C-alpha positions, 0 to 999 in steps of 0.5 A: 910327160909333157906338162903345159901350164896355160896363160891368159890370152884375154877375156873371152869365155874359152880364154877365161876357162884356160886361165882358171885350168892347167892342161898337161899332155901325158905321154907316160901312159902305156904306149904314150906318143907324142911330141911337138905339143902346144896349147892354145885357145881357137874360137874360144875352144881350148886346143891341144896339138901334137905330132906322132913321135918317130922315136928315133926311126924314119916313120912315124905313125902311132900316137897315144896321148892322155889330156888331163885338166886340173879341174873338171872339163867341160864342153868341147876340146879341139884336138890337132894332129900336126905334120901328117904329110910325113906320117907313113901312108898319111900324105893324101889319105887323111881321111883314113886316120880315124883316131880312138878315144876314151874318157873314165866312163866311155870305153875306146870308140872311134872318131869321124874323119878329121877336118883337114887344115891346110896352111899356105905354105903347103903343110897339112894337119887334122883336127877333131872336136871332142866333148869332154866332160871329165878330168881327162881323156886319152886319144890313140891312133888305133885301140891300143893293145899290150900286156893287160889285153892279152892278160885278159885274153889268157883269163878268158880262155881259161888253160887254153894256153901255156905261156913261156918266156923264150928269150929277151928283148934288146932291152932285156924284157922277157918275150912271151910265146903262147902254145896249145901243145909243146908237141913231140920231136918228130910229132905228127899234129900239124902246126901254125906259127903266128907272131905279131907286132914286128912293128910295134904300133901296128895294133890291128895285127894284135887284135886279129891275133887276139880273135885267132887265139880265142877261136882256137881256144874255143876248138881246142880239140880240132885246132892244130898245134899252135905257137904264137909270139904276141909282141916281137918288138916288145921294147916298141910296143912298151915305149910307144914306138911305131917301129916301121924302119926303126933303127938300128935295123927294121925287126922284119928286115933283120931275118937274115942269117945270122940275124941283125936283132936279138929278138930275131935270134930269139925267134929263130931259135924258137922256130927251129923248135916249133918245126921239130915238134910237129908237122909244119902247116904254116907260118903267119906274121900279123901286121898293118899297113900305112894309112893309105891302105883302107880297102880291107884285109889283104895277104903278101904272098911269094913273088913269082920267082918262088913258084912253088911257094907262090902256088901254095900260097894262093890255094891258101889265101883263096880259102882265107879271102873267102872266110874273111868275106867281102866286108873284111877282105880287100880286092885283090887279096893276094899282093906281092911286096914290091915297095921300096925298102931301106934294108934288105926286103928278103930278110923277113919273117916269111921268107926266112921261114921259107928259106930256112925251115921249108914252111910257107909263110904268109903276111896278113896286113890289117888296116887301122881304121877302114875296110872300104866303107866299113869302120873297124872296131875291135869286134871286127878284128877279132872277127877277122882272127876268128875266121882265119882261125877257122881256115886252119882248124878245118885244114887240121881236121882234113889232115 
């Protein structure tokens, strides 16, 4: 928690407001993340400035803060996000950063594009002015998703999903896996393995998974056997760490043999059990990209040096893109991950299931805020998950 007691800087109305009030920026809330916090008065408006904390990693992106006043907030407050150029994918894409905002009386909603504030030395910040008539308000990079949101989905879907702890994180937290059917050794039911949050701040992937789980629960008799791990980097989720290229090694670059993260060891063991319990159909890894991506959802497919899997992947992704529709699917939808990596780019979840299990692995990337002109909501993310689930259901029934 960052506590900053304001000082009287003059006699203007905004400064008088600060003189009578104390603000604190609280990062002890679930998924809290902020650093370099300062308070000021600008044009008679209280201003809260902060940066996204890299949390010991090489990339920052996620932020989540609560601004609290000792007395009732009245009128406008300026929020400033510092150091945008060093956030993942935000160097020249500040317009794609559309945080979410809530108060005790207003549920999470999107803010519009921020005001770009350039400095004489080349630094760039972003700011928003919000009307905050409440004792506190929250701001986050995207709609948060954690254990409480998962519990709500499990409650809404009745007894559709069994929940088991399949191991623990590096910090000792239980890693949860959901399933609609344990299957049997050598079972004939087509099976799908799902995972999300290998990078802890990529909450769009969780909301897509949420939509998948809800639609699969609705169609339980028609659905394939499904095993799903909602929070792979659970420590990062709980601690508010973004996760991309997080030390000691990126979770999604730790899928070698032997694995380089305990969480990966847990999932690899679970994947072998899953493969023995069904007829494996597909393994999906749900991510979100950097802020530079705003064209919609897309999929990473195997490169040209894996011709069998590439041909199979393209047949699948054609159906996924058609189901997602032009309003959600990015053009082009099929992509190959050719960006620079600090670690072995082959040691990923998708490559592991192809290499070690003989199963097609695909990666879905869902942007933080935009699909071209469409500003993405939680309902949009869930709709995307439902449409992905529809393809899986149709594949199950056609077996």
